[in-house]
Backbone of each chain as ProteinMPNN parsed JSONL, in Angstrom:
{"seq_chain_A": "KNQVEQSPQSLIILEGKNCTLQCNYTVSPFSNLRWYKQDTGRGPVSLTIMTFSENTKSNGRYTATLDADTKQSSLHITASQLSDSASYICVVSAAGTYKYIFGTGTRLKVLA", "coords_chain_A": {"N_chain_A": [[186.786, 74.28, 82.226], [184.262, 73.941, 84.535], [182.664, 70.505, 85.087], [180.508, 68.272, 85.312], [179.57, 65.14, 84.478], [176.977, 62.395, 84.301], [176.052, 58.981, 83.734], [174.54, 56.439, 83.269], [172.172, 58.309, 81.511], [169.365, 57.024, 81.688], [168.122, 54.35, 83.223], [166.691, 51.07, 83.75], [165.68, 48.721, 85.805], [165.301, 45.544, 87.454], [163.341, 44.872, 90.153], [165.338, 43.999, 93.372], [167.667, 43.667, 91.776], [170.95, 44.571, 91.362], [172.876, 47.889, 90.943], [175.061, 50.307, 88.94], [175.449, 53.65, 89.154], [177.392, 55.958, 87.39], [179.855, 58.764, 87.843], [181.216, 61.356, 86.344], [183.614, 64.049, 86.675], [185.478, 67.518, 86.072], [185.947, 69.429, 88.03], [187.712, 71.584, 89.215], [190.199, 73.191, 92.033], [189.006, 70.526, 93.624], [186.674, 69.723, 96.212], [184.816, 68.697, 97.447], [182.418, 65.626, 96.786], [179.052, 64.92, 96.323], [176.24, 62.993, 96.316], [172.941, 62.877, 95.527], [169.477, 62.162, 95.894], [166.501, 62.311, 94.162], [163.429, 62.178, 94.032], [160.546, 62.848, 91.749], [159.906, 65.762, 91.226], [160.282, 66.446, 93.752], [162.635, 67.969, 96.288], [165.583, 67.309, 96.065], [167.837, 64.896, 98.109], [170.145, 64.261, 100.246], [172.322, 61.622, 100.122], [175.276, 60.54, 100.435], [178.354, 62.237, 101.016], [181.687, 63.198, 99.952], [184.835, 63.23, 100.675], [188.288, 64.706, 99.585], [189.668, 62.973, 100.358], [188.697, 60.257, 101.261], [187.512, 56.878, 99.682], [185.318, 55.509, 99.583], [181.904, 55.424, 100.748], [178.979, 54.505, 102.754], [175.56, 54.409, 102.616], [173.113, 52.765, 103.931], [172.0, 51.061, 101.865], [172.596, 52.149, 99.652], [176.464, 52.784, 98.087], [179.205, 54.908, 97.879], [181.687, 55.466, 95.602], [184.874, 57.128, 95.248], [187.594, 58.026, 92.678], [190.102, 60.097, 93.534], [192.17, 60.797, 91.834], [191.417, 59.562, 88.809], [188.984, 61.271, 88.962], [186.608, 60.209, 89.003], [183.709, 58.705, 89.875], [181.37, 56.501, 91.697], [177.769, 55.147, 92.363], [176.516, 52.948, 93.968], [174.083, 50.643, 93.96], [172.493, 48.168, 95.896], [170.536, 45.546, 95.971], [167.774, 46.553, 94.966], [165.187, 48.573, 95.213], [161.374, 49.069, 94.673], [161.132, 51.58, 95.753], [163.705, 53.081, 95.069], [163.18, 54.086, 92.662], [164.116, 56.71, 91.029], [165.514, 59.942, 90.299], [168.947, 60.104, 89.971], [171.781, 62.131, 91.38], [174.889, 63.7, 90.741], [176.981, 65.688, 92.471], [179.384, 68.321, 92.745], [181.709, 69.945, 94.429], [184.085, 73.336, 94.464], [187.202, 73.779, 96.173], [187.002, 76.555, 98.045], [185.167, 78.082, 97.54], [181.745, 78.88, 96.611], [180.217, 77.624, 95.028], [178.406, 74.946, 93.648], [178.501, 71.992, 91.591], [176.157, 71.049, 89.584], [175.417, 67.707, 88.165], [173.401, 66.198, 85.254], [172.093, 64.133, 86.412], [170.933, 60.373, 86.449], [168.054, 58.951, 85.627], [166.526, 55.98, 87.001], [164.439, 53.59, 87.139], [163.025, 51.466, 89.005], [161.66, 48.042, 88.51], [158.788, 45.544, 89.229]], "CA_chain_A": [[185.725, 74.518, 82.509], [183.897, 72.718, 85.83], [181.647, 70.139, 84.643], [179.886, 67.121, 85.887], [178.99, 64.31, 83.852], [176.658, 61.153, 84.691], [175.901, 57.779, 83.058], [173.71, 56.227, 81.933], [171.253, 59.082, 81.157], [168.511, 56.581, 82.445], [168.309, 52.822, 83.572], [165.537, 50.191, 84.286], [166.013, 47.432, 86.417], [164.306, 44.577, 88.176], [163.388, 44.753, 91.871], [166.2, 43.289, 93.834], [169.197, 43.313, 91.637], [171.807, 45.527, 92.076], [173.057, 48.713, 89.55], [175.955, 51.056, 89.178], [175.607, 54.74, 88.052], [178.603, 56.602, 87.339], [180.035, 60.023, 87.408], [182.954, 61.905, 85.778], [184.092, 65.25, 86.88], [186.428, 68.366, 85.816], [186.109, 70.124, 88.959], [189.413, 71.581, 90.145], [190.647, 72.287, 92.616], [187.968, 69.449, 94.237], [186.746, 70.012, 97.595], [183.714, 67.377, 97.83], [181.191, 65.049, 95.899], [177.888, 64.55, 96.69], [175.158, 61.845, 95.631], [171.641, 63.02, 95.653], [168.453, 61.239, 95.484], [165.844, 63.194, 94.038], [161.737, 61.87, 93.565], [159.89, 63.403, 90.638], [158.611, 66.977, 91.513], [160.521, 67.014, 94.976], [163.649, 67.997, 96.41], [166.826, 66.156, 96.138], [168.085, 64.387, 99.222], [171.381, 63.622, 100.504], [172.689, 60.536, 100.122], [176.497, 60.69, 100.627], [179.462, 63.011, 100.872], [182.788, 62.418, 100.204], [185.877, 64.408, 100.662], [189.32, 64.02, 98.65], [190.43, 61.54, 101.49], [187.554, 59.339, 101.269], [187.338, 56.528, 98.203], [183.985, 54.96, 99.627], [180.868, 55.796, 101.757], [177.645, 53.813, 102.498], [174.361, 54.742, 103.592], [172.511, 51.611, 104.214], [172.071, 50.193, 100.584], [173.726, 52.796, 98.904], [177.966, 52.977, 98.583], [179.742, 55.7, 96.952], [182.804, 55.255, 95.895], [185.58, 58.334, 94.519], [188.768, 58.069, 92.884], [190.026, 61.666, 92.933], [193.212, 60.469, 90.73], [190.907, 59.631, 87.687], [188.278, 62.18, 89.257], [185.516, 59.463, 88.82], [182.597, 58.021, 91.367], [180.124, 55.713, 91.638], [177.067, 55.015, 93.133], [176.004, 51.416, 93.857], [172.25, 50.593, 95.009], [172.293, 46.713, 96.089], [168.734, 44.746, 96.389], [167.165, 47.426, 94.689], [163.479, 48.378, 95.543], [160.837, 50.0, 93.786], [161.151, 53.167, 96.306], [164.536, 53.265, 94.574], [162.875, 54.766, 91.591], [164.17, 58.303, 90.934], [166.897, 60.658, 89.559], [170.217, 60.555, 91.262], [172.263, 63.474, 90.87], [176.039, 63.961, 91.454], [176.952, 67.114, 92.61], [180.756, 68.201, 92.962], [181.832, 71.735, 94.774], [185.37, 73.331, 93.929], [187.601, 74.526, 97.122], [186.883, 77.845, 98.666], [184.013, 78.245, 96.65], [180.366, 78.684, 97.27], [179.041, 76.842, 94.001], [177.843, 73.566, 93.944], [178.35, 71.935, 90.139], [175.363, 69.629, 89.533], [175.263, 66.59, 87.101], [172.173, 66.023, 84.981], [171.158, 63.233, 86.879], [170.752, 59.079, 86.309], [167.069, 58.185, 86.012], [166.392, 55.151, 87.432], [163.609, 53.042, 86.913], [162.814, 49.888, 89.376], [160.158, 47.59, 88.114], [158.356, 44.958, 90.134]], "C_chain_A": [[185.118, 73.572, 83.68], [182.859, 71.912, 85.298], [181.724, 68.829, 85.388], [179.125, 66.552, 85.14], [178.279, 62.821, 84.12], [176.364, 59.969, 83.421], [175.515, 56.846, 83.813], [173.008, 57.275, 82.323], [169.864, 58.039, 81.826], [168.711, 54.835, 82.278], [167.496, 52.369, 84.102], [166.412, 48.891, 84.626], [165.235, 46.385, 86.998], [164.387, 44.662, 89.755], [164.575, 43.711, 91.951], [167.6, 43.071, 93.551], [169.978, 44.801, 92.053], [172.231, 46.428, 90.58], [174.015, 50.065, 90.442], [175.875, 52.457, 88.431], [177.356, 55.393, 88.289], [178.536, 58.256, 87.265], [181.215, 60.519, 87.393], [182.829, 63.668, 86.058], [185.188, 65.884, 86.25], [186.921, 69.18, 86.586], [187.363, 70.344, 89.543], [189.408, 73.229, 90.92], [189.144, 71.695, 93.612], [187.791, 69.9, 95.575], [186.034, 68.74, 98.378], [183.262, 66.792, 96.847], [180.26, 64.4, 96.615], [176.926, 63.617, 95.948], [174.033, 62.505, 96.376], [170.521, 62.273, 95.348], [167.182, 62.164, 95.518], [164.302, 62.481, 93.139], [161.385, 62.922, 92.503], [159.118, 64.437, 91.428], [159.128, 67.424, 92.81], [162.144, 67.302, 95.028], [164.506, 67.222, 96.359], [167.529, 66.139, 97.983], [169.249, 63.774, 99.233], [171.563, 62.277, 100.767], [174.166, 60.21, 101.149], [177.164, 61.939, 100.464], [180.675, 62.753, 100.877], [183.734, 63.498, 99.799], [187.169, 64.027, 99.706], [189.563, 63.114, 99.356], [189.914, 60.101, 101.529], [187.649, 58.505, 99.811], [186.196, 55.775, 98.449], [183.092, 55.604, 100.827], [179.973, 54.986, 101.638], [176.991, 54.658, 103.398], [173.42, 53.842, 102.985], [172.761, 50.643, 102.772], [172.655, 50.65, 99.789], [175.276, 53.262, 99.177], [178.093, 53.479, 97.534], [180.93, 55.326, 96.931], [183.692, 56.505, 95.253], [187.029, 57.912, 94.298], [189.385, 59.273, 92.37], [191.143, 61.559, 92.05], [192.739, 60.685, 89.329], [189.216, 60.398, 87.757], [186.993, 61.571, 88.746], [184.761, 59.026, 90.4], [181.569, 57.559, 90.762], [179.294, 55.79, 92.674], [176.802, 53.607, 93.241], [174.75, 50.675, 94.49], [172.654, 48.894, 94.979], [170.855, 46.455, 96.371], [167.994, 45.867, 95.833], [165.752, 47.235, 94.941], [162.587, 49.317, 95.055], [160.838, 51.242, 94.257], [162.461, 53.785, 95.742], [164.4, 54.111, 93.19], [163.26, 56.165, 91.49], [165.457, 58.726, 90.465], [167.793, 60.757, 90.815], [171.504, 61.426, 90.644], [173.587, 63.329, 91.891], [176.319, 65.233, 91.748], [178.452, 67.07, 93.287], [180.885, 69.934, 92.946], [183.716, 71.592, 94.745], [185.66, 74.199, 95.535], [187.41, 75.766, 97.061], [185.858, 78.484, 97.635], [182.53, 78.162, 97.242], [179.483, 77.863, 96.395], [179.462, 75.246, 94.002], [177.891, 73.084, 92.377], [177.152, 70.914, 90.056], [175.709, 68.801, 88.337], [173.909, 66.64, 86.542], [171.398, 65.23, 85.397], [171.355, 61.973, 86.121], [169.02, 59.074, 86.532], [166.717, 56.861, 85.917], [165.45, 54.702, 87.772], [163.485, 51.432, 87.393], [161.872, 49.122, 89.135], [160.052, 46.194, 88.836], [158.718, 43.803, 89.026]], "O_chain_A": [[185.539, 72.416, 83.717], [181.911, 72.61, 84.938], [182.723, 68.379, 85.949], [178.03, 67.061, 84.899], [179.123, 61.925, 84.161], [176.514, 60.276, 82.238], [176.039, 56.465, 84.86], [173.034, 57.441, 83.543], [169.317, 58.689, 82.716], [169.324, 54.254, 81.383], [167.167, 52.971, 85.124], [167.337, 48.303, 84.067], [164.057, 46.704, 86.843], [165.415, 44.522, 90.417], [164.851, 42.862, 91.103], [168.48, 42.62, 94.284], [169.65, 45.736, 92.783], [172.052, 45.985, 89.445], [173.954, 50.566, 91.564], [176.178, 52.509, 87.239], [178.17, 55.212, 89.194], [177.597, 58.921, 86.826], [182.13, 60.267, 88.177], [181.923, 64.35, 85.578], [186.021, 65.108, 85.78], [187.986, 69.751, 86.353], [187.996, 69.535, 90.222], [188.786, 74.202, 90.493], [188.394, 72.484, 94.187], [188.737, 70.47, 96.12], [186.377, 68.079, 99.358], [183.593, 67.295, 95.773], [180.495, 63.484, 97.404], [177.036, 63.662, 94.722], [174.069, 62.696, 97.592], [170.66, 61.612, 94.319], [166.794, 62.705, 96.553], [164.193, 62.348, 91.92], [162.096, 63.927, 92.492], [158.092, 64.247, 92.081], [158.739, 68.511, 93.239], [162.879, 66.985, 94.093], [164.137, 66.097, 96.696], [167.635, 67.074, 98.776], [169.521, 62.871, 98.442], [170.919, 61.772, 101.686], [174.136, 59.764, 102.296], [176.595, 62.78, 99.77], [181.034, 62.022, 101.8], [183.588, 64.371, 98.944], [187.045, 62.995, 99.047], [189.728, 62.091, 98.691], [190.546, 59.071, 101.765], [187.833, 59.18, 98.798], [185.858, 55.188, 97.422], [183.621, 56.231, 101.745], [179.852, 54.505, 100.511], [177.355, 55.313, 104.374], [172.959, 53.975, 101.851], [173.559, 49.71, 102.688], [173.332, 49.945, 99.041], [175.537, 53.946, 100.166], [177.593, 53.121, 96.467], [181.452, 54.867, 97.946], [182.927, 57.067, 94.469], [187.727, 57.52, 95.233], [189.349, 59.598, 91.183], [191.09, 62.497, 91.255], [193.223, 61.559, 88.61], [188.375, 60.195, 86.881], [186.256, 62.297, 88.079], [185.172, 59.051, 91.56], [180.98, 57.914, 89.741], [179.632, 56.288, 93.748], [176.973, 53.074, 92.145], [174.765, 50.204, 95.627], [173.13, 48.454, 93.932], [170.146, 47.238, 97.004], [167.276, 46.206, 96.774], [165.159, 46.156, 94.926], [163.004, 50.474, 94.99], [160.593, 52.147, 93.459], [162.512, 55.01, 95.849], [165.355, 54.712, 92.698], [162.437, 56.889, 92.049], [166.383, 57.942, 90.259], [167.647, 61.17, 91.965], [172.015, 61.26, 89.536], [173.623, 63.045, 93.088], [175.687, 66.02, 91.044], [178.808, 66.208, 94.09], [180.515, 70.801, 92.153], [184.443, 70.607, 94.879], [184.849, 74.965, 96.056], [187.632, 76.276, 95.963], [186.125, 79.524, 97.033], [182.231, 77.462, 98.208], [178.368, 77.452, 96.713], [180.497, 74.639, 94.276], [177.23, 73.863, 91.69], [177.376, 69.83, 90.595], [176.371, 69.373, 87.471], [173.087, 67.142, 87.308], [170.206, 65.244, 85.09], [171.94, 62.158, 85.054], [168.669, 59.206, 87.705], [166.561, 56.43, 84.775], [165.106, 55.15, 88.865], [163.694, 50.446, 86.685], [160.857, 49.563, 89.674], [161.116, 45.625, 89.079], [158.506, 42.617, 89.278]]}, "seq_chain_B": "DAGVTQSPTHLIKTRGQQVTLRCSPISGHKSVSWYQQVLGQGPQFIFQYYEKEERGRGNFPDRFSARQFPNYSSELNVNALLLGDSALYLCASSLDVTTHTGELFFGEGSRLTVL", "coords_chain_B": {"N_chain_B": [[162.103, 69.26, 114.369], [161.359, 71.597, 111.816], [161.867, 71.481, 108.397], [163.796, 72.917, 105.322], [161.528, 74.999, 104.543], [159.451, 76.076, 101.27], [157.469, 78.727, 99.355], [155.185, 79.651, 97.227], [154.203, 76.216, 96.485], [153.302, 75.828, 93.966], [152.76, 77.588, 90.967], [151.3, 79.627, 88.621], [151.971, 81.795, 86.012], [151.583, 84.251, 83.467], [153.088, 85.235, 80.491], [155.466, 87.797, 81.007], [155.011, 88.843, 83.518], [155.298, 89.1, 86.954], [156.993, 87.361, 89.467], [157.03, 86.16, 92.792], [159.242, 83.976, 94.954], [159.39, 82.278, 98.194], [161.375, 81.042, 100.88], [162.238, 79.16, 103.731], [164.719, 78.823, 105.644], [166.342, 75.876, 107.281], [165.92, 76.149, 110.819], [168.469, 77.93, 112.4], [170.262, 77.51, 110.375], [172.204, 80.175, 108.172], [172.566, 80.352, 105.822], [171.601, 80.42, 102.285], [170.686, 79.334, 99.473], [169.808, 79.41, 96.005], [168.068, 77.611, 93.368], [167.619, 76.438, 89.95], [165.885, 74.358, 88.066], [165.231, 72.746, 85.173], [162.914, 70.689, 83.541], [163.918, 67.349, 83.661], [166.423, 67.956, 83.391], [169.626, 68.794, 85.315], [170.037, 70.851, 88.771], [170.435, 74.303, 88.282], [172.834, 76.731, 89.734], [171.587, 79.953, 90.892], [171.928, 81.867, 93.116], [173.103, 82.629, 96.149], [173.11, 83.72, 99.139], [174.443, 84.981, 102.393], [174.469, 85.436, 105.768], [172.58, 87.652, 105.1], [173.633, 89.19, 103.085], [174.814, 88.742, 99.399], [176.585, 86.609, 98.48], [176.878, 84.97, 96.104], [176.723, 84.435, 92.787], [174.861, 82.973, 89.768], [174.73, 82.443, 86.24], [172.825, 84.279, 85.446], [170.137, 86.092, 84.46], [169.502, 89.754, 84.885], [167.044, 89.905, 85.509], [166.33, 88.524, 87.157], [166.497, 88.148, 90.999], [167.074, 88.453, 94.523], [166.602, 88.402, 97.89], [167.8, 88.342, 101.401], [166.966, 87.909, 104.617], [166.563, 89.461, 107.882], [165.63, 87.038, 109.768], [167.019, 85.193, 108.037], [165.347, 83.855, 106.299], [164.574, 83.818, 103.047], [163.855, 85.2, 99.688], [163.112, 84.952, 96.159], [163.05, 86.563, 93.31], [161.394, 87.323, 89.858], [161.323, 88.919, 87.583], [159.573, 89.96, 84.148], [158.67, 87.92, 83.182], [159.335, 84.873, 81.02], [158.666, 82.235, 78.853], [160.572, 80.206, 78.861], [161.496, 80.287, 81.647], [159.728, 78.468, 83.261], [160.126, 75.784, 85.454], [161.393, 73.895, 88.132], [161.901, 75.28, 90.975], [164.689, 75.578, 93.514], [165.174, 75.486, 96.976], [167.809, 75.797, 98.949], [169.344, 75.283, 102.085], [172.128, 75.832, 104.527], [174.495, 75.741, 106.966], [176.885, 77.22, 106.913], [178.507, 79.428, 104.616], [180.404, 78.17, 103.288], [181.542, 75.114, 100.959], [182.776, 72.896, 102.046], [182.295, 70.284, 104.035], [180.003, 70.899, 104.787], [176.571, 70.248, 105.112], [173.847, 70.416, 102.518], [170.987, 71.182, 102.649], [167.829, 70.734, 101.092], [164.818, 72.273, 100.02], [161.205, 71.017, 99.264], [160.721, 73.002, 96.693], [159.531, 75.013, 94.305], [157.032, 74.852, 92.019], [156.864, 76.268, 88.709], [155.185, 77.61, 86.242], [154.842, 78.952, 83.362], [152.983, 80.793, 81.047]], "CA_chain_B": [[162.527, 70.3, 113.477], [160.954, 71.939, 110.317], [163.203, 71.488, 107.41], [163.847, 73.846, 104.373], [159.902, 75.072, 103.608], [159.221, 76.9, 100.128], [156.184, 78.821, 99.247], [154.294, 78.472, 97.056], [154.571, 75.086, 96.112], [152.842, 75.636, 92.343], [152.167, 78.594, 90.391], [151.059, 79.602, 86.901], [151.806, 82.899, 85.637], [151.926, 84.528, 82.189], [154.699, 86.129, 80.129], [155.38, 89.384, 81.104], [154.567, 89.176, 84.816], [156.557, 88.919, 88.022], [156.774, 86.548, 90.719], [158.066, 86.074, 94.051], [158.732, 82.804, 95.8], [159.812, 82.122, 99.419], [162.023, 80.131, 101.449], [162.615, 79.413, 105.319], [165.584, 77.712, 106.406], [166.238, 75.286, 108.913], [166.613, 77.1, 112.158], [169.938, 77.996, 112.68], [171.284, 77.901, 108.995], [172.201, 81.258, 107.758], [173.2, 80.451, 104.197], [170.178, 79.955, 101.633], [170.866, 79.09, 97.912], [168.854, 79.014, 94.82], [168.626, 76.499, 92.015], [166.354, 76.241, 88.993], [166.055, 73.404, 87.568], [164.551, 72.651, 84.202], [162.507, 69.405, 83.511], [164.976, 66.727, 82.942], [168.074, 68.709, 84.199], [170.002, 69.24, 86.853], [169.535, 72.171, 89.393], [171.458, 75.343, 88.063], [172.696, 77.817, 90.295], [170.909, 81.135, 90.937], [172.313, 82.907, 93.962], [173.348, 82.458, 97.424], [173.114, 84.75, 100.462], [174.891, 84.205, 103.751], [174.015, 86.826, 106.769], [171.505, 88.935, 104.464], [174.625, 89.419, 101.82], [174.536, 88.121, 98.423], [177.642, 85.723, 98.272], [177.009, 84.248, 94.613], [175.626, 84.569, 91.665], [174.983, 82.56, 88.334], [174.635, 83.127, 85.278], [171.505, 84.177, 85.353], [169.615, 87.522, 83.605], [168.945, 90.65, 85.747], [165.771, 89.995, 85.595], [166.536, 87.351, 88.875], [166.942, 89.157, 91.869], [167.016, 88.188, 95.601], [167.223, 88.747, 99.122], [167.701, 87.357, 102.745], [166.078, 88.68, 105.484], [167.102, 89.241, 109.303], [165.276, 86.024, 110.551], [167.647, 84.489, 107.107], [164.187, 83.681, 105.181], [164.684, 84.673, 101.434], [163.293, 85.867, 98.738], [163.627, 85.202, 94.677], [162.191, 87.429, 92.117], [162.073, 87.01, 88.584], [160.78, 89.887, 86.445], [159.113, 90.012, 83.324], [158.529, 86.289, 83.206], [159.62, 84.125, 80.027], [158.27, 80.935, 79.063], [161.988, 79.602, 79.275], [161.395, 80.231, 82.954], [159.29, 77.566, 83.846], [160.676, 75.257, 86.114], [161.29, 74.251, 89.711], [162.744, 76.16, 91.673], [164.707, 74.939, 94.829], [165.987, 76.792, 97.757], [168.489, 74.872, 99.97], [169.825, 75.968, 103.379], [173.368, 75.128, 104.803], [174.9, 76.222, 108.138], [177.694, 78.341, 106.698], [178.806, 80.203, 103.406], [181.762, 77.341, 102.568], [180.916, 73.82, 100.41], [183.842, 71.984, 102.278], [181.873, 69.303, 104.201], [178.81, 71.109, 105.015], [175.293, 69.658, 104.804], [173.487, 71.436, 102.36], [169.367, 70.719, 102.613], [166.925, 71.424, 99.684], [163.221, 72.285, 100.328], [160.282, 70.632, 98.173], [160.515, 73.583, 95.501], [158.124, 75.854, 94.009], [156.804, 74.491, 90.297], [156.541, 78.021, 88.298], [154.923, 77.488, 85.045], [155.005, 80.37, 82.525], [152.131, 80.463, 79.783]], "C_chain_B": [[162.243, 70.386, 112.001], [162.075, 71.526, 109.422], [163.11, 72.81, 106.24], [162.25, 74.113, 103.988], [160.155, 76.101, 102.615], [157.795, 77.202, 99.971], [156.158, 79.78, 97.999], [154.836, 77.454, 96.379], [154.126, 74.916, 94.488], [152.513, 76.888, 92.286], [152.193, 78.78, 88.817], [150.921, 81.242, 86.703], [151.787, 82.731, 83.972], [153.2, 85.194, 81.481], [154.397, 87.484, 80.344], [155.584, 89.492, 82.726], [155.576, 88.679, 85.827], [156.273, 88.034, 89.157], [157.96, 86.622, 91.845], [157.836, 84.769, 94.826], [159.956, 82.919, 96.723], [160.353, 81.06, 100.271], [162.623, 80.577, 102.855], [163.517, 78.579, 105.418], [165.951, 77.136, 107.242], [166.622, 76.076, 109.778], [168.104, 76.709, 112.731], [171.084, 77.982, 111.388], [171.073, 79.632, 108.717], [172.576, 81.315, 106.324], [171.874, 79.887, 103.66], [170.856, 80.32, 100.294], [169.925, 78.883, 97.199], [169.235, 78.398, 93.667], [167.538, 76.811, 91.121], [166.754, 75.218, 88.269], [164.686, 72.868, 86.595], [164.031, 71.074, 83.924], [163.833, 68.62, 83.009], [166.371, 67.005, 82.994], [168.624, 68.521, 85.633], [169.675, 70.345, 87.487], [170.887, 73.024, 88.648], [171.554, 76.341, 89.125], [172.681, 79.228, 90.112], [172.01, 82.11, 91.657], [172.64, 82.217, 95.553], [173.762, 83.654, 98.547], [173.911, 84.04, 102.091], [175.097, 85.634, 104.537], [173.796, 88.173, 106.364], [172.714, 89.477, 103.427], [174.792, 88.39, 100.696], [176.402, 87.763, 98.012], [178.312, 84.998, 97.153], [176.075, 84.576, 93.746], [175.708, 84.011, 90.279], [174.897, 82.837, 87.348], [173.249, 83.006, 84.513], [171.004, 85.847, 84.742], [169.226, 88.677, 85.077], [167.604, 90.513, 86.319], [165.199, 89.189, 87.069], [167.038, 88.385, 89.719], [166.6, 88.434, 93.267], [167.165, 88.497, 96.729], [167.142, 88.193, 100.171], [167.352, 88.514, 103.674], [166.976, 88.805, 106.7], [166.853, 88.099, 109.908], [166.128, 85.037, 109.404], [166.583, 83.734, 106.358], [164.836, 84.73, 103.95], [163.59, 84.685, 100.424], [163.627, 85.844, 97.033], [162.459, 85.763, 94.07], [162.67, 87.596, 90.981], [160.599, 88.068, 87.805], [160.444, 89.71, 84.889], [159.395, 88.519, 82.398], [158.457, 85.867, 81.292], [158.87, 82.681, 80.004], [159.519, 79.839, 79.339], [162.437, 79.467, 80.9], [160.592, 79.322, 83.816], [160.196, 76.198, 84.396], [160.378, 75.077, 87.583], [162.141, 74.497, 90.266], [163.3, 75.884, 93.134], [165.506, 76.146, 95.879], [166.686, 75.729, 98.681], [169.193, 75.92, 101.43], [171.201, 75.237, 104.094], [173.816, 76.109, 105.827], [175.802, 77.641, 107.724], [177.676, 78.564, 105.169], [179.857, 78.981, 102.686], [180.798, 76.178, 102.146], [182.133, 73.049, 101.033], [183.016, 70.521, 102.725], [180.265, 69.871, 104.759], [177.574, 70.689, 104.449], [174.309, 70.414, 103.873], [171.5, 70.482, 102.229], [168.66, 71.261, 101.865], [165.671, 71.127, 100.395], [162.673, 71.771, 98.961], [160.603, 71.407, 96.527], [159.277, 74.22, 95.239], [158.189, 75.486, 92.225], [156.528, 75.771, 89.979], [156.28, 77.095, 86.821], [154.211, 79.074, 84.342], [154.117, 80.043, 81.323], [152.056, 81.594, 79.15]], "O_chain_B": [[162.66, 69.614, 111.138], [163.181, 71.257, 109.891], [162.244, 73.661, 106.443], [161.765, 73.398, 103.111], [160.955, 76.994, 102.891], [156.926, 76.385, 100.274], [157.057, 80.602, 97.817], [155.848, 77.627, 95.699], [154.564, 73.973, 93.829], [152.029, 77.455, 93.266], [152.926, 78.214, 88.006], [149.963, 81.879, 87.142], [151.901, 81.695, 83.316], [154.182, 85.598, 82.103], [153.417, 88.146, 80.0], [156.404, 90.322, 83.117], [156.532, 87.957, 85.542], [155.18, 88.111, 89.717], [159.148, 86.945, 91.841], [156.747, 84.404, 95.27], [161.066, 83.37, 96.444], [159.635, 80.064, 100.351], [163.184, 81.622, 103.185], [163.173, 77.405, 105.278], [166.001, 77.767, 108.298], [167.641, 76.746, 109.608], [168.624, 75.715, 113.237], [172.273, 78.3, 111.389], [170.039, 80.244, 108.986], [172.871, 82.375, 105.774], [171.156, 79.109, 104.288], [171.451, 81.375, 100.071], [169.044, 78.139, 97.631], [170.301, 78.501, 93.06], [166.564, 77.436, 91.542], [167.904, 75.143, 87.838], [163.544, 72.647, 86.997], [164.884, 70.212, 84.136], [164.633, 69.071, 82.189], [167.288, 66.263, 82.641], [168.109, 68.191, 86.701], [168.915, 71.056, 86.829], [172.017, 72.56, 88.488], [170.506, 76.861, 89.508], [173.494, 79.794, 89.38], [172.757, 82.894, 91.072], [172.176, 81.102, 95.794], [174.804, 84.309, 98.522], [173.841, 82.923, 102.603], [175.676, 86.636, 104.117], [174.257, 89.253, 106.733], [172.354, 90.552, 102.947], [174.907, 87.208, 101.018], [177.197, 88.504, 97.432], [179.461, 84.576, 97.023], [174.905, 84.917, 93.916], [176.571, 84.494, 89.547], [175.018, 84.062, 87.343], [172.753, 82.292, 83.642], [171.895, 86.695, 84.711], [168.725, 88.263, 86.122], [167.196, 90.946, 87.397], [164.159, 89.245, 87.726], [167.792, 89.295, 89.375], [165.65, 87.667, 93.115], [168.224, 89.121, 96.797], [166.29, 87.304, 100.145], [167.452, 89.726, 103.479], [168.101, 88.31, 106.629], [167.724, 87.804, 110.726], [166.011, 83.861, 109.749], [167.055, 82.824, 105.677], [165.33, 85.857, 103.95], [162.515, 84.1, 100.558], [164.392, 86.714, 96.616], [161.266, 85.522, 94.253], [163.837, 87.898, 90.732], [159.396, 87.87, 87.637], [161.391, 89.149, 84.338], [160.048, 88.232, 81.394], [157.719, 86.432, 80.484], [158.542, 82.1, 81.038], [159.357, 78.788, 79.96], [163.375, 78.801, 81.339], [160.743, 79.376, 85.037], [160.948, 75.664, 83.582], [159.536, 75.702, 88.227], [163.241, 73.964, 90.118], [162.457, 75.938, 94.029], [166.123, 77.186, 95.648], [165.997, 74.808, 99.118], [169.385, 77.135, 101.46], [171.2, 74.007, 104.147], [173.555, 77.295, 105.624], [175.533, 78.789, 108.079], [176.875, 77.924, 104.488], [179.996, 79.022, 101.463], [179.663, 76.048, 102.603], [182.582, 72.343, 100.131], [183.035, 69.617, 101.889], [179.453, 69.017, 105.116], [177.487, 70.766, 103.223], [173.763, 71.292, 104.542], [171.173, 69.392, 101.76], [168.76, 72.488, 101.852], [165.419, 70.161, 101.115], [163.232, 71.905, 97.872], [160.706, 70.777, 95.475], [158.207, 74.021, 95.814], [159.087, 75.761, 91.429], [155.979, 76.484, 90.819], [156.979, 76.165, 86.419], [153.402, 79.901, 84.762], [154.435, 79.095, 80.605], [151.436, 81.668, 78.089]]}, "name": "protein", "num_of_chains": 2, "seq": "KNQVEQSPQSLIILEGKNCTLQCNYTVSPFSNLRWYKQDTGRGPVSLTIMTFSENTKSNGRYTATLDADTKQSSLHITASQLSDSASYICVVSAAGTYKYIFGTGTRLKVLADAGVTQSPTHLIKTRGQQVTLRCSPISGHKSVSWYQQVLGQGPQFIFQYYEKEERGRGNFPDRFSARQFPNYSSELNVNALLLGDSALYLCASSLDVTTHTGELFFGEGSRLTVL"}
């Protein structure tokens, strides 16, 4: 069964600190993996998209990694800001399909 | 350029009623998909439409239906509303129907509360 699992469920950090969010998936055959940021009550906004051949991609203070062999991805946030407080959702799609499989997200809270 | 627009942003219905949610994709995008996001969960796939044809359906009952118009806008209809239908309904648009590397853009959602 195609699944995407994220950890931790929630995380609280102080402003300026770094953090790493995890995503494990069992989607096959793999096409691509995306990380989205979703503010409360808003639509998700894309941070990164990685295909099989990519193992790291950055978007400002956000850096995503992908290990297609172990089917794991991580999202590293550097020098966190209060505006980083949101849910971060990992999304994986299978090759040749129309479906995106969403994780349940990690809720990040950045405190001043 | 306008992003994905959804309406209404919020609405309240009672059990048994029917609701219609609307979505306008980004200009030039021909694919629209709908997702249900219950509080604290990730979005769940409901439908995908491309070129006015249904290309995919998630595990939702027949009370859920959708369509896509010639201008690529879309409507999601839910009949005989249940309390469990309370959720944020997200619309996403993309250039085409495949999921290889195409960007998926989300609207801000329609928050449905069923009393």
